[in-house]
Structure formats: structure tokens, C-alpha cells
N, C-alpha and C positions, 0 to 999 in steps of 0.2 A: 504494500500500500504506500502511496506517495501523497505527501501533503503539498498542496498548491495554495499560494496566496494570490487571490484575485480581487480586482476592484469591484465592489458592489455598491449599490445606492440605497440610502436610507433617507427618505423624505427629501430627495434631491441632493443630498450630500454624499460624497464618495468616501468609502472606507475600505481598507483591505480586509478580507475575510479568508480564513483557512477553510479549504475544501479538501476532502480526502478522496483520492481516486484509487480504486482497485479494479477488478475485472467485473463489470456490472452484468446484470441479467440482460440478455439481448432484447427483452420486451420493454425495457425502461430506458429513459435518457440516463446517461452516465451519472448525473448528479440530481436526478429527479427528487429523491427523498430529502437531500440536503437543501435544495432550492425551495422545496415546499415548506420545510421546517423554517428556513430563514425568513420566508415570506410571512408565514402564520405567527411564528413566535417572536420575531424581531422586527417585522415590517420592512425587511430588506429585499432587494431584487438583484439577482445575478443577471448581468447584461445578456440580452438575447444573442449577441455576437459570440459570447463565450459558450453558451449552451449549444448553439448551432455548430460551432467549431468542434466541440466535444462529441457531438452526434456524428459528424463527418469522420472524426478520428476513430470512433467506435466502429463505424462501418468499414473503414480501411483495415482496421485490426482484424475484424472477422473475415473479410475478403482475402486477406493475406496470411491468415493463420498466425498472427503475432499477438502478444499480450497487450491489451489496451493500455494499461498503466505505463508500460515501457514505451509504447508508441507516443503517448502523451508527453512523457519526459523528453523523448527525442525531438518531437515537434516543437516543444517549448524552448529547448536549448537552441535549435536551429533558428527559430524566430528571434530569440534574444541575441544570438550571434549576428544575425543579419542586421538587427537594429544597431548593435554596437559598431558594425562596419560602416553603416550609413552615417553614424555620428549625429543623428537628428533626434529631436524630441517631438517631431511632428508625426502624426500617423501617416503611414504609407500603405499603398495597396499593391498587390501583385496583379497585373492586368490579366494574366492567364487564368487564374482561378478565383479572383475577387477576394482572396484571403487578405485580411487587414492585420497589420502588426501594430500592437499597442505602443503608445509613447513609453519611454523607459520608466517613468514614474508610475505608469499604469500596468506595466508588463507583469503578468503572473510570474510567480516564483515557485520553485519546486524544492521540496526536501524529501529525502528518502527515509522512510520509516522501517526499512527492511533490516 
């Protein structure tokens, strides 16, 4: 299981929140239960961009027979490395697949809990 720090919104204010990524059931969004709890218990929202990205990564993991949490870690490192190379704090997008990279201060962070 890996711990990701992602920017979430609480009444319009942004705050980093820890989400835990394992290998989810294929019938649910990878953070379905955490996003639901965050919304109901704390009034927070995980940005749809993050949820949609995780769903895409989950599909890629299933299609390629790799562990979801490892693919998330790889994708996040690749996005953060790309962001560092660009040296920009402005959001950028990849024209090929419409994937957006978050500004450095908003970039999700990962910790391994293994």
C-alpha cells in the first residue's frame, strides 16, 4: 500500500490530504470509499482530475497485468520528473492524451508503506 498526498478542496480552500492506494476491486474507483468518506465526514472533495486519472491508471494496470499501486507510483514519479525538467509552476498538458500535470505545489506525493 502506498500513501499519496493530494490536493483536495474544503469549502473552496485547498489542503493536502493523505490517500492510500492498494490494489482496488475492479468494480470500484480506486479511491471510491476514501473520497466518499472525505466528502461525508469532512466536507472535502478530491478533484475530478485526480479521480479520473486514477481510473485510467487502474484500467492500464488491469490491461497490462501490473499492480495498480506500482503503476500509480511510476506514473506519479514520471509526472513529477517531467514537471521538474520543465522548471515551471504553471500547469501543462500533454497534447497527445490530454493528461495534465499539476503545479509543483499541487503535485501529489507518494510514500511507500511496504
